[in-house]
C-alpha positions in Angstrom: 16.0 -4.6 12.4 12.7 -4.3 10.6 12.2 -6.4 7.5 10.4 -5.3 4.4 7.5 -7.8 4.9 6.7 -6.0 8.3 6.8 -2.6 6.7 4.4 -3.6 3.9 2.0 -5.2 6.5 1.9 -2.1 8.6 1.6 0.0 5.4 -1.4 -2.0 4.2 -3.0 -2.0 7.7 -2.6 1.9 7.6 -4.2 2.0 4.2 -7.1 -0.1 5.3 -7.6 1.8 8.4 -7.7 5.1 6.3 -10.1 3.8 3.7 -12.7 2.4 6.0 -13.8 5.9 7.4 -13.2 7.8 4.2 -14.4 5.3 1.6 -13.4 7.7 -1.2 -13.2 6.1 -4.5 -10.4 8.6 -5.5 -8.4 7.6 -2.4 -8.9 4.0 -3.2 -7.7 4.3 -6.8 -4.7 6.3 -5.6 -3.8 3.5 -3.1 -4.3 0.8 -5.8 -2.1 2.8 -8.2 0.4 3.1 -5.3 0.2 -0.6 -4.7 0.8 -1.4 -8.4 3.8 0.9 -8.4 5.1 -0.8 -5.4 4.8 -4.2 -7.0 6.5 -3.0 -10.1 9.3 -1.5 -8.2 9.8 -4.6 -6.2 10.0 -6.8 -9.3 12.3 -4.3 -11.0 14.8 -4.3 -8.1 14.6 -8.1 -7.3 
C-alpha cells in the first residue's frame, strides 16, 4: 500500500532530477503549472 505522500515525494524527486540537466524555463513553467493544478485538485477533492 503506497500512500499519496510517498507518490508526491517520488514525483517531486523525478521533476527535480529532470529539471537539473535540462534547466529549460519552459519545462519549469510546465512543471510549476502542473504543481499548481495538483494542489487545486487536491483542495477540490479534500
